[in-house]
C-alpha positions as CSV (number, residue, x, y, z in Angstrom):
1,M,11.9,10.6,-12.7
2,L,10.3,7.7,-14.5
3,R,10.5,7.6,-18.3
4,G,8.6,5.2,-20.5
5,S,8.5,4.2,-24.1
6,I,7.6,1.2,-26.3
7,S,9.7,-0.8,-28.6
8,M,7.5,-2.2,-31.4
9,P,7.7,-3.3,-35.1
10,T,7.0,-0.7,-37.8
11,V,3.3,-0.1,-38.0
12,G,3.4,1.2,-41.6
13,N,5.6,2.3,-44.5
14,E,4.7,6.0,-44.1
15,L,5.5,8.2,-41.1
16,K,1.9,9.3,-41.0
17,E,0.7,5.7,-40.6
18,Q,3.3,5.1,-37.9
19,A,2.2,8.1,-36.0
20,A,-1.5,7.1,-36.2
21,G,-0.7,3.6,-35.0
22,L,1.3,4.9,-32.0
23,K,-1.4,7.4,-31.1
24,K,-4.0,4.6,-31.1
25,L,-1.8,2.5,-28.9
26,S,-1.2,5.3,-26.5
27,S,-4.9,5.8,-26.2
28,L,-5.3,2.1,-25.4
29,L,-2.6,2.2,-22.8
30,N,-4.1,5.3,-21.1
31,S,-7.5,3.6,-21.0
32,I,-6.2,1.1,-18.5
33,G,-5.2,3.8,-16.0
34,P,-1.4,3.3,-15.7
35,R,0.0,4.7,-12.5
36,V,2.7,4.4,-9.9
37,E,1.8,3.5,-6.3
38,V,4.3,4.3,-3.6
39,I,3.6,2.8,-0.2
40,D,5.5,4.3,2.7
41,P,6.6,1.4,4.9
42,I,6.6,3.7,8.0
43,T,3.4,5.8,7.7
44,K,1.5,3.3,5.5
45,K,0.4,6.1,3.3
46,T,0.0,5.4,-0.4
47,D,0.9,8.1,-3.0
48,V,-0.5,7.5,-6.4
49,F,1.1,9.1,-9.5
50,A,-1.0,8.9,-12.7
51,I,0.8,8.2,-15.9
52,T,-0.3,9.6,-19.3
53,F,1.3,8.2,-22.4
54,N,1.9,10.8,-25.1
55,D,0.8,10.3,-28.7
56,D,4.2,8.7,-29.5
57,C,3.8,6.2,-26.6
58,T,6.3,7.9,-24.3
59,F,5.8,9.4,-20.9
60,N,7.8,11.3,-18.3
61,T,6.5,11.4,-14.8
62,K,8.1,12.8,-11.6
63,I,7.8,10.4,-8.7
64,H,8.3,11.5,-5.2
65,I,9.7,8.7,-2.9
66,P,10.8,9.1,0.7
67,H,13.9,6.8,0.3
68,P,15.1,4.1,-2.0
69,M,12.4,1.4,-2.4
70,F,10.4,-0.8,-4.6
71,V,7.3,0.8,-6.1
72,A,4.5,-0.6,-8.2
73,L,4.1,0.5,-11.8
74,L,0.6,-0.7,-12.5
75,P,-0.6,-2.7,-14.3
76,F,2.9,-3.8,-15.4
77,C,5.5,-4.6,-12.7
78,N,7.5,-3.5,-9.7
79,L,10.4,-1.1,-10.1
80,Y,13.3,0.0,-7.9
81,M,13.6,3.8,-7.4
82,C,16.0,6.0,-5.6
83,P,15.6,9.8,-5.0
84,G,17.5,11.6,-7.8
85,D,17.7,8.7,-10.2
86,T,16.0,8.3,-13.5
87,V,14.3,4.9,-14.2
88,D,13.6,3.8,-17.8
89,F,10.8,1.5,-18.6
90,V,10.5,0.1,-22.1
91,L,7.5,-2.0,-23.2
92,D,8.6,-4.6,-25.7
93,G,5.9,-4.6,-28.4
94,M,7.4,-7.7,-29.9
95,I,7.8,-9.4,-26.5
96,K,11.2,-10.7,-27.4
97,T,13.1,-9.1,-24.5
98,N,11.6,-11.4,-21.8
99,K,8.4,-13.2,-21.0
100,K,7.0,-10.2,-19.2
101,G,7.5,-8.0,-22.2
102,F,9.4,-5.1,-20.8
103,N,12.9,-3.8,-20.1
104,I,13.9,-1.8,-17.0
105,G,17.0,0.3,-16.6
106,G,18.0,3.7,-15.4
107,T,20.7,5.7,-13.7
108,G,22.6,5.2,-10.5
109,L,21.6,2.5,-7.9
110,S,18.1,2.3,-9.4
111,G,19.4,1.3,-12.8
112,E,21.9,-1.2,-11.3
113,I,19.2,-3.0,-9.3
114,N,16.5,-2.9,-12.0
115,R,18.8,-4.5,-14.6
116,V,19.3,-7.6,-12.4
117,I,16.1,-7.9,-10.3
118,T,13.9,-9.6,-12.9
119,S,16.4,-12.4,-13.4
120,V,17.1,-12.7,-9.7
121,D,13.4,-12.9,-8.9
122,K,12.9,-15.5,-11.6
123,A,15.8,-17.6,-10.3
124,Y,15.3,-17.4,-6.5
125,C,11.8,-16.0,-5.7
126,N,9.2,-17.0,-8.2
127,N,9.8,-20.8,-7.9
128,Y,7.6,-21.1,-4.9
129,S,5.0,-23.6,-3.8
130,S,2.3,-21.8,-2.0
131,Y,0.1,-23.3,0.7
132,D,-3.7,-22.8,0.5
133,I,-5.1,-23.5,4.0
134,K,-8.9,-23.6,4.3
135,D,-9.4,-24.3,8.0
136,A,-7.7,-25.1,11.2
137,K,-7.9,-28.8,10.6
138,Q,-5.0,-28.5,8.2
139,I,-2.6,-27.0,10.7
140,D,-0.5,-30.2,10.9
141,S,0.1,-30.2,7.1
142,L,0.7,-26.5,7.2
143,M,3.5,-26.9,9.7
144,T,5.0,-29.6,7.5
145,W,4.9,-27.2,4.5
146,R,6.4,-24.4,6.7
147,N,9.3,-26.7,7.6
148,V,10.0,-27.4,3.9
149,Q,10.0,-23.7,3.2
150,I,12.4,-23.0,6.1
151,G,14.7,-25.6,4.6
152,R,14.5,-23.9,1.2
153,M,15.2,-20.5,2.8
154,D,18.3,-22.0,4.6
155,S,19.5,-23.4,1.3
156,M,19.1,-19.9,-0.2
157,V,21.3,-18.5,2.6
158,A,23.9,-21.1,1.6
159,K,23.7,-20.1,-2.0
160,I,24.1,-16.4,-1.0
161,N,27.2,-17.3,1.0
162,R,28.7,-18.9,-2.0
163,G,27.8,-15.9,-4.2
164,L,25.1,-15.5,-6.9
165,P,26.3,-15.3,-10.5
166,E,23.5,-12.8,-11.4
167,L,25.2,-10.2,-9.1
168,K,28.6,-10.4,-10.7
169,G,29.7,-6.9,-11.4
170,C,27.2,-5.2,-9.1
171,S,28.4,-2.8,-6.5
172,P,28.5,-4.0,-2.9
173,L,25.5,-1.9,-1.9
174,A,23.4,-3.1,-4.8
175,S,24.3,-6.7,-4.1
176,D,23.4,-6.3,-0.4
177,I,20.0,-4.8,-1.3
178,V,19.2,-7.6,-3.7
179,L,20.3,-10.3,-1.3
180,T,18.2,-8.8,1.5
181,H,15.3,-8.6,-0.9
182,I,15.6,-12.3,-1.6
183,L,15.6,-13.3,2.1
184,A,12.7,-10.9,2.9
185,W,10.7,-12.4,0.1
186,H,11.2,-16.0,1.5
187,L,10.2,-14.9,5.0
188,Q,7.2,-13.0,3.7
189,M,6.0,-16.1,1.8
190,I,6.3,-18.2,5.0
191,A,4.3,-15.7,7.0
192,S,1.6,-15.3,4.3
193,P,-0.6,-18.4,5.2
194,Y,-0.7,-17.3,8.8
195,F,-1.5,-13.7,7.8
196,I,-4.3,-14.8,5.5
197,V,-6.1,-17.3,7.7
198,L,-4.6,-18.4,10.9
199,R,-4.5,-14.9,12.5
200,D,-8.3,-14.8,12.2
201,I,-9.3,-18.4,13.0
202,S,-7.1,-19.0,16.0
203,S,-5.8,-17.0,19.0
204,D,-3.9,-20.0,20.2
205,Q,-0.6,-18.7,21.7
206,A,1.1,-22.1,21.2
207,L,0.2,-22.1,17.5
208,W,1.7,-18.6,17.1
209,R,4.8,-19.5,19.1
210,N,5.3,-22.8,17.2
211,Y,4.8,-21.2,13.8
212,F,7.4,-18.5,14.3
213,D,9.9,-20.3,16.5
214,F,12.3,-20.5,13.5
215,L,13.0,-16.7,13.7
216,S,15.2,-16.5,16.8
217,P,18.3,-18.3,15.4
218,R,17.9,-16.3,12.1
219,E,17.0,-13.0,13.6
220,K,20.1,-11.1,12.7
221,Y,19.7,-11.5,8.9
222,L,15.9,-11.9,8.7
223,L,14.7,-9.2,11.1
224,D,17.5,-7.0,12.5
225,N,18.7,-5.6,9.2
226,P,18.2,-1.9,8.4
227,L,18.5,-2.7,4.7
228,L,15.0,-4.2,4.9
229,M,13.7,-0.6,4.7
230,V,15.1,-0.2,1.2
231,S,15.1,-3.8,0.0
232,A,11.9,-5.6,1.1
233,D,8.7,-6.0,-0.9
234,M,6.2,-3.2,-0.2
235,F,4.0,-5.6,1.8
236,F,6.8,-7.2,3.9
237,F,6.3,-5.2,7.0
238,N,2.5,-5.6,6.7
239,R,2.9,-9.4,6.8
240,L,5.2,-9.3,9.8
241,E,3.3,-6.7,11.7
242,Y,0.2,-8.8,11.9
243,T,1.9,-12.2,12.3
244,A,5.2,-12.6,14.1
245,F,4.8,-9.2,15.8
246,R,1.1,-9.3,16.4
247,P,1.4,-8.7,20.2
248,L,2.4,-5.1,19.2
249,T,-0.9,-4.6,17.3
250,Q,-3.5,-6.5,19.5
251,K,-4.4,-3.5,21.6
252,K,-5.2,-1.4,18.6
253,M,-7.1,-4.1,16.9
254,S,-9.2,-4.6,20.0
255,I,-10.4,-1.0,20.0
256,M,-10.8,-0.5,16.3
257,S,-14.4,-1.7,16.5
258,H,-15.0,1.3,18.9
259,R,-13.3,3.8,16.6
260,K,-16.1,6.4,17.0
261,K,-15.5,6.5,20.8
262,T,-13.8,9.6,22.1
263,F,-10.9,8.5,24.2
264,V,-10.0,10.4,27.3
265,F,-6.7,12.1,26.8
266,G,-4.0,10.2,28.6
267,D,-5.9,7.0,29.0
268,S,-5.5,5.9,25.4
269,L,-1.9,7.0,25.5
270,Q,-1.2,5.0,28.6
271,S,-2.9,2.0,27.0
272,L,-0.6,2.4,24.0
273,H,2.5,2.7,26.2
274,T,1.5,-0.4,28.3
275,A,0.5,-2.4,25.2
276,I,3.9,-1.8,23.6
277,A,5.8,-2.8,26.7
278,K,3.6,-6.0,27.2
279,G,3.8,-6.8,23.5
280,L,7.6,-6.6,23.4
281,Q,7.8,-8.7,26.6
282,Q,5.6,-11.4,25.1
283,I,7.7,-11.5,21.9
284,N,10.8,-11.8,23.9
285,D,9.4,-14.5,26.2
286,E,7.6,-16.6,23.6
287,L,9.8,-16.1,20.4
288,H,13.0,-15.2,22.1
289,L,13.5,-12.2,19.9
290,S,15.2,-9.0,20.9
291,S,13.0,-6.1,22.0
292,N,14.8,-3.7,19.7
293,D,15.5,-5.5,16.5
294,F,14.9,-3.4,13.4
295,T,11.7,-5.0,12.3
296,S,10.0,-4.7,15.7
297,Q,10.8,-1.0,15.7
298,V,9.2,-0.6,12.3
299,C,6.2,-2.5,13.4
300,M,5.8,-0.3,16.5
301,I,5.9,2.9,14.5
302,R,3.5,1.4,11.9
303,D,1.0,0.6,14.6
304,V,1.0,4.2,15.8
305,F,0.3,5.5,12.3
306,S,-2.5,2.9,11.9
307,S,-4.1,4.5,14.9
308,F,-3.8,7.8,13.1
309,Q,-5.5,6.5,10.0
310,C,-8.4,4.9,11.8
311,G,-9.1,7.9,14.0
312,I,-8.2,6.4,17.4
313,F,-5.8,9.3,18.0
314,D,-7.8,12.1,16.4
315,N,-6.2,15.4,17.3
316,E,-2.8,17.0,17.0
317,E,-1.9,16.8,20.7
318,I,-2.7,13.2,21.1
319,K,-0.8,12.3,17.9
320,A,2.2,14.1,19.3
321,E,2.0,12.2,22.6
322,A,1.6,8.9,20.7
323,I,4.8,9.5,18.8
324,A,6.4,10.5,22.1
325,S,5.2,7.2,23.7
326,V,6.8,5.0,21.1
327,A,10.0,7.1,20.7
328,P,11.9,5.5,23.7
329,Y,11.6,2.1,22.1
330,I,13.2,3.3,18.8
331,T,16.9,3.0,18.9
332,N,17.4,3.4,15.1
333,Q,17.8,7.2,14.7
334,E,16.8,7.1,11.0
335,L,13.5,5.4,11.9
336,L,12.9,7.9,14.6
337,R,13.5,10.7,12.1
338,L,11.1,9.2,9.6
339,A,8.5,8.8,12.3
340,I,8.7,12.4,13.2
341,L,8.5,13.5,9.6
342,G,5.5,11.2,9.1
343,Y,3.8,12.8,12.1
344,H,4.3,16.3,10.6
345,D,2.8,15.1,7.3
346,Y,-0.3,13.8,9.1
347,I,-0.7,17.2,10.9
348,K,-0.4,19.0,7.5
349,E,-3.0,16.6,6.1
350,D,-5.4,17.3,9.0
351,Q,-5.1,21.0,8.2
352,Q,-5.7,20.2,4.5
353,S,-2.7,22.2,3.4
354,C,-1.6,19.3,1.2
355,I,-4.8,19.8,-0.9
356,D,-5.3,23.6,-0.7
357,N,-1.8,24.7,-1.4
358,K,-0.7,22.5,-4.2
359,P,-1.0,23.4,-7.9
360,A,-4.2,22.2,-9.6
361,S,-3.8,18.7,-11.2
362,K,-5.9,16.7,-13.7
363,G,-7.5,15.0,-10.7
364,D,-8.4,18.4,-9.2
365,S,-10.2,19.6,-12.3
366,L,-11.9,16.2,-12.8
367,F,-13.2,16.2,-9.3
368,Q,-14.5,19.7,-9.6
369,R,-16.4,18.8,-12.7
370,I,-17.9,15.8,-10.9
371,I,-19.2,17.7,-7.9
372,E,-20.1,21.0,-9.7
373,P,-23.8,19.9,-10.4
374,Y,-24.3,19.3,-6.7
375,K,-23.0,22.7,-5.5
376,G,-24.6,23.9,-2.2
377,N,-25.1,20.3,-0.9
378,V,-23.2,18.3,1.6
379,L,-21.6,15.5,-0.5
380,Y,-20.7,12.0,0.6
381,V,-18.4,10.6,-2.1
382,D,-17.7,6.9,-2.2
383,F,-15.1,5.3,-4.5
384,W,-16.1,1.7,-5.2
385,S,-16.0,-1.2,-7.6
386,M,-18.1,-4.3,-8.3
387,S,-15.1,-6.5,-7.5
388,C,-14.9,-5.1,-3.9
389,G,-17.1,-7.0,-1.5
390,P,-16.7,-4.4,1.4
391,C,-17.7,-1.7,-1.1
392,R,-21.0,-3.4,-1.9
393,A,-21.7,-4.2,1.7
394,G,-21.1,-0.5,2.7
395,M,-23.5,0.7,0.0
396,L,-26.2,-1.7,1.3
397,D,-25.6,-0.4,4.8
398,M,-25.9,3.2,3.6
399,R,-29.4,2.7,2.2
400,D,-31.3,3.7,5.3
401,E,-29.2,6.9,5.7
402,V,-29.7,7.8,2.0
403,E,-33.5,7.4,2.4
404,A,-33.6,9.3,5.7
405,N,-31.8,12.3,4.1
406,K,-33.6,12.3,0.7
407,D,-35.3,15.7,1.5
408,K,-32.1,17.3,3.0
409,P,-29.4,19.2,1.2
410,V,-27.1,16.2,0.9
411,K,-26.1,14.0,-2.1
412,Y,-24.5,10.6,-2.1
413,L,-22.1,10.1,-5.0
414,Y,-20.9,6.7,-5.9
415,I,-17.9,6.8,-8.3
416,T,-16.6,3.7,-10.1
417,Y,-14.5,2.7,-13.1
418,D,-16.9,-0.2,-13.8
419,T,-19.4,0.2,-16.6
420,E,-23.0,1.2,-15.9
421,E,-24.2,-2.1,-17.6
422,H,-21.9,-4.1,-15.3
423,C,-23.1,-2.3,-12.2
424,R,-26.8,-2.5,-13.0
425,S,-27.1,-6.1,-11.8
426,F,-26.2,-5.0,-8.3
427,L,-27.6,-1.5,-8.1
428,E,-31.1,-2.1,-9.3
429,P,-32.1,-5.2,-7.4
430,N,-30.7,-3.8,-4.2
431,N,-32.3,-0.3,-4.7
432,I,-29.0,1.5,-4.3
433,K,-30.1,5.2,-4.6
434,G,-27.8,8.1,-5.0
435,E,-25.8,9.7,-7.8
436,H,-24.0,7.0,-9.7
437,I,-21.0,8.2,-11.7
438,F,-19.1,6.1,-14.1
439,I,-15.6,7.1,-15.2
440,S,-12.7,5.6,-17.1
441,R,-9.7,3.9,-15.5
442,S,-7.4,6.7,-16.5
443,E,-9.8,9.2,-14.8
444,W,-9.8,6.9,-11.8
445,A,-6.0,7.0,-11.7
446,H,-6.1,10.8,-11.7
447,L,-8.5,10.8,-8.7
448,Q,-6.3,8.2,-6.9
449,E,-3.4,10.6,-7.4
450,K,-5.4,13.5,-6.1
451,F,-6.6,11.8,-2.9
452,N,-3.6,9.4,-2.4
453,F,-5.7,6.2,-2.1
454,S,-5.3,2.7,-3.5
455,G,-7.6,0.6,-1.4
456,I,-11.4,0.8,-1.6
457,P,-14.0,1.6,-0.4
458,F,-12.6,5.1,0.0
459,V,-14.9,8.0,1.2
460,V,-14.4,11.7,1.2
461,H,-16.9,14.4,2.3
462,V,-17.5,17.9,0.8
463,D,-19.3,20.6,2.8
464,R,-21.9,23.0,1.4
465,Q,-19.2,25.6,0.7
466,G,-17.4,23.1,-1.6
467,K,-14.5,22.4,0.7
468,I,-13.2,18.8,0.9
469,R,-13.4,17.7,4.5
470,R,-11.0,14.9,5.7
471,E,-11.1,15.2,9.4
472,P,-11.2,11.9,11.3
473,N,-14.7,10.6,11.8
474,I,-16.4,13.5,10.0
475,N,-19.9,12.5,8.8
476,V,-22.9,13.9,7.0
477,K,-24.8,14.7,10.1
478,E,-22.1,17.0,11.4
479,L,-21.7,18.7,8.1
480,L,-25.5,19.3,7.8
481,A,-25.4,20.9,11.3
482,E,-22.8,23.4,10.4
């Protein structure tokens, strides 16, 4: 459970004036689309929980999380949440509590960590000198920067060994989680420049090996620590998966461009099995890392679920065999359990039971109102924003299809939280035809919650019977042929 309120000066001498002021403020807060995003580090799925402030500027929202973890309360901050705990979030209207203007507390382990994490991050994580690499010619200076950051991380380890004053009075478990969080943050920051640029501009094995050669002597506390699952930033494994452990993902990345291809059952699975074995061997040979440290196991599982998401393994039988292929490499039984649960969730989603059987939400009713005028047509529904380059590129690519189907029972809906005036400068000069729907940020948050998406562009299809279709690789042509 997440509870929220606001601490602010008196807005008037009369209770009526105070209530009116709070109601106005709650409307303003709701207009920015407050929400909680929970990213599962194993399955990579994002659950979005829309938040609605009441007239008195309070809210109570039930948040489902698979295990203790950091979640994003947008647009405010990150929170730590454990199943069964209650987290209290208080906006400071006078901004005297701290520079960020909020207080976080709660019950149990959640409250214990939330009460110290802001001061810990400020003292040991935020004081960071980033490196902005523009091209491969800067690699020498990048390596110098990397060495400095490794030195800072080692100094942090020494401080941890002496004890951090911010953790005085914390339970041993809370202390261990916070300390793991700090080290994971430092490692993530070192990996970030490679993730952002070098992984794309260079396939040089020597560069990859040299950049991550510092991991081996520090493997035990940086990589082979199960507490990373409940301590690390929500993007930690994403950074490591595509940098230090990139040999585990290269096979998938090489076939993503052919995602519409139907793979022969068995061939793709054998490719996966072989790729895992070769990837682990390369990591062991080049970086001298164990083939079964905790982070490598997480990255292997994440790679399988990435294949689920992009449609490479596109039926229940192949998904099951994919999990079976990776299972022998997973020695951590809790990770294996989470992988199996994640597989079952994907199967349920394929069968659409996660949509059809749950009680109607605000997102359900909103989406039905949006599509009601187009009843009887196949619908291509694209969630986009002007700030999203891939969104605009995709809309440009769709122009030929939209024109070709203009006389057929199909409608192309483009939904955005941007204003019509803001979008006009792109839509009109580029002749982007279709049904353009402009909604508020709070309505956008409700639709995010309904469809469990955070990144855009995000596309769903609706058939002529009004049923939402989310099968892998479904398209307008197939729905028109039904």
